[in-house]
C-alpha positions as CSV (number, residue, x, y, z in Angstrom):
1,M,-24.3,-12.2,7.4
2,L,-21.9,-9.7,8.9
3,V,-22.9,-9.8,12.7
4,E,-21.1,-13.0,13.9
5,N,-19.6,-11.3,16.7
6,V,-22.9,-10.6,18.7
7,I,-24.3,-13.2,20.9
8,N,-27.8,-13.4,22.1
9,S,-28.6,-9.9,20.9
10,N,-32.2,-8.8,19.8
11,P,-32.7,-7.8,15.9
12,S,-32.2,-4.2,16.3
13,Q,-28.9,-4.8,18.1
14,R,-28.0,-7.0,15.3
15,Q,-28.9,-4.5,12.7
16,Q,-26.8,-1.7,14.4
17,Q,-23.9,-4.0,15.0
18,E,-24.1,-4.9,11.3
19,A,-24.2,-1.3,10.1
20,E,-21.2,-0.6,12.5
21,Q,-19.2,-3.5,11.1
22,K,-20.0,-2.4,7.5
23,Q,-18.9,1.2,8.4
24,F,-15.7,0.0,10.0
25,V,-14.8,-2.2,6.9
26,E,-15.4,0.7,4.4
27,E,-13.3,3.0,6.7
28,V,-10.5,0.4,6.5
29,G,-10.9,0.3,2.7
30,L,-10.9,4.2,2.4
31,L,-7.7,4.4,4.5
32,F,-5.9,1.8,2.3
33,E,-6.8,3.7,-0.8
34,T,-5.2,7.0,0.7
35,I,-2.0,5.1,1.1
36,G,-2.1,3.8,-2.4
37,F,-3.9,0.2,-2.2
38,P,-7.1,-0.8,-3.7
39,R,-10.1,-0.1,-1.6
40,M,-11.1,-3.7,-1.7
41,A,-7.9,-4.7,-0.2
42,G,-8.7,-2.5,2.7
43,R,-12.3,-3.9,3.0
44,V,-10.8,-7.6,2.9
45,F,-8.3,-6.6,5.7
46,G,-10.9,-4.6,7.7
47,W,-13.4,-7.6,7.8
48,L,-10.5,-10.0,8.8
49,L,-9.6,-7.6,11.7
50,I,-13.1,-8.1,13.2
51,S,-14.5,-11.3,11.8
52,N,-15.6,-14.3,14.2
53,P,-14.2,-16.7,13.4
54,P,-10.9,-15.0,12.5
55,Y,-10.4,-17.0,9.4
56,Q,-12.5,-16.6,6.4
57,S,-12.8,-18.4,3.1
58,P,-12.5,-16.6,-0.2
59,S,-16.1,-17.4,-0.7
60,E,-17.1,-16.1,2.6
61,L,-15.2,-12.8,1.9
62,A,-17.1,-12.5,-1.5
63,D,-20.3,-12.9,0.0
64,I,-19.7,-10.6,3.1
65,L,-18.2,-8.0,1.0
66,Q,-20.4,-8.4,-1.8
67,A,-17.4,-8.7,-4.3
68,S,-16.4,-11.0,-7.1
69,K,-14.4,-14.2,-6.2
70,G,-11.8,-12.9,-8.7
71,S,-11.6,-9.6,-6.9
72,I,-11.2,-11.4,-3.7
73,S,-8.5,-13.6,-5.2
74,T,-6.5,-10.7,-6.3
75,M,-6.9,-8.8,-3.1
76,T,-5.9,-11.9,-0.9
77,R,-2.8,-12.5,-3.1
78,L,-1.8,-8.8,-2.5
79,L,-2.3,-8.8,1.1
80,E,-0.4,-12.0,1.3
81,Q,2.5,-10.6,-0.6
82,I,2.8,-7.5,1.7
83,G,2.6,-9.8,4.7
84,L,-0.6,-8.6,6.1
85,I,-2.7,-11.8,5.9
86,E,-1.8,-15.4,5.6
87,R,-3.3,-18.4,4.1
88,V,-4.2,-21.3,6.4
89,S,-6.0,-24.6,6.2
90,L,-8.3,-26.4,8.6
91,P,-8.0,-30.0,9.6
92,G,-10.7,-32.0,7.5
93,Q,-11.3,-28.9,5.0
94,R,-10.3,-28.8,1.5
95,R,-10.5,-25.3,0.9
96,D,-8.2,-22.5,2.1
97,Y,-8.9,-19.7,4.6
98,F,-7.3,-16.3,5.2
99,R,-6.5,-14.5,8.5
100,I,-4.5,-11.6,9.8
101,K,-0.9,-12.7,10.2
102,L,0.4,-12.4,13.8
103,N,3.1,-10.0,14.2
104,A,2.4,-8.5,10.6
105,W,2.8,-4.8,11.5
106,S,6.4,-5.5,13.2
107,E,7.5,-7.6,10.1
108,M,6.2,-4.6,7.8
109,S,8.2,-2.2,9.9
110,K,11.4,-4.5,9.4
111,R,10.9,-4.7,5.8
112,R,10.4,-0.9,5.5
113,L,14.0,-0.7,6.8
114,A,15.2,-2.2,3.8
115,Q,13.3,0.1,1.7
116,I,14.8,3.1,3.8
117,T,18.2,1.8,3.3
118,A,17.8,1.6,-0.6
119,F,16.6,5.1,-0.6
120,R,19.6,6.4,1.6
121,K,22.0,4.6,-0.8
122,L,20.4,6.0,-3.8
123,A,20.6,9.5,-2.3
124,E,24.4,8.9,-1.5
125,R,24.9,7.8,-5.3
126,G,23.1,11.1,-6.4
127,L,25.1,13.1,-3.9
128,D,28.3,11.7,-5.5
129,L,27.2,12.7,-8.8
130,M,26.5,16.1,-7.8
131,K,29.9,16.8,-5.8
132,E,30.6,19.9,-8.0
133,A,27.1,21.3,-7.8
134,T,26.2,24.4,-5.5
135,P,24.7,23.6,-2.2
136,E,21.5,24.9,-3.4
137,L,21.2,22.2,-6.3
138,S,22.3,19.3,-4.0
139,E,19.7,20.2,-1.3
140,R,17.2,18.0,-2.6
141,L,19.5,14.8,-2.5
142,R,20.7,15.9,0.9
143,E,17.3,16.0,2.4
144,M,16.4,12.7,0.8
145,H,19.7,11.3,2.3
146,D,19.4,12.8,5.7
147,I,15.9,11.6,6.5
148,H,16.4,8.2,5.3
149,A,19.7,7.9,7.3
150,F,17.9,9.2,10.3
151,F,15.0,6.5,10.0
152,E,17.6,3.9,9.1
153,A,19.2,4.5,12.5
154,E,16.3,5.1,14.4
155,L,13.5,2.2,13.2
156,P,15.6,-0.7,14.4
157,R,15.5,0.7,18.0
158,M,11.8,1.7,17.7
159,I,11.0,-1.8,16.7
160,E,12.9,-3.3,19.6
161,R,11.4,-0.7,22.2
162,W,7.9,-1.8,20.6
163,Q,8.5,-5.5,21.1
164,E,9.7,-4.7,24.7
165,H,6.7,-2.5,25.3
166,R,4.4,-5.1,23.8
167,T,5.6,-8.0,26.2
168,V,5.5,-5.6,29.3
169,Q,1.9,-4.8,28.4
170,N,0.9,-8.2,27.3
171,P,3.5,-11.0,28.4
172,D,1.4,-13.6,26.4
173,S,2.2,-11.7,23.4
174,S,5.9,-12.8,23.0
175,Q,4.6,-16.3,22.4
176,L,2.3,-15.3,19.5
177,G,3.2,-16.8,16.3
178,K,6.1,-19.0,17.8
179,I,4.2,-22.2,17.4
180,S,3.0,-22.2,13.8
181,Y,5.6,-19.8,12.3
182,S,8.9,-18.0,13.0
183,V,9.5,-14.1,13.1
184,P,12.8,-13.2,11.7
185,S,15.0,-11.2,13.9
186,L,16.4,-7.8,12.9
187,S,20.0,-9.4,12.2
188,S,18.4,-11.8,9.8
189,S,16.6,-9.2,7.7
190,S,18.5,-8.5,4.6
191,S,19.2,-4.9,3.3
192,P,20.1,-3.9,-0.2
C-alpha cells in the first residue's frame, strides 16, 4: 500500500494521499523520461524519495509500482550506477534494500564536470583540425568549446558555494553521509 506516510488518517484522507503519491511518482517518471532515462527508473526514484521507511526491498518496489521484479532489478541497477540510490542491508535481514544515496546530487554534479572537461578537450581537438577553416566553418566547434570551458571553470565554484549554502541552511547536513560512506572532494575527482 502506498500510504505509509500518513498517521492516524481517515479512509478518505488515505485515498487522497495515495492518489497524490501515485501522481508524484508518475511525474518523476515522466521527468526522467524527458531527460533520456526509462520512465520506470524515475518511478523507482520517485517512490524512494517519499517512501516511509526510506529504504525499500525490490519486492516492495515491484508491488508498490506494479512492475515486474526484472524491471525493478534493471532500474535499481541503473540508478545505482548513476549514483542516485544505494543498496543497503539491514541487521538480521537476508535481502537487500535500496534508498536514496545521501549527497547524490552533489556527486552527480562532480561527475558531470569530468564529462564537461571531455567535451571541451574534444572541441579543442576539433578546432586544431579546423585551423585552416573559415570562422564560419569552425563556429560550431568554437561554441562547443566555449560553453564547456565556461562550465568547467564555473561548476566547481558552484558546487563549493552549494555546499557552503547547505551547511549554513542546515548545519547538520555537513555530517550527512560521513558515518557510513565518504564523499570524495573535488580535488580527488578525476578528469579525463
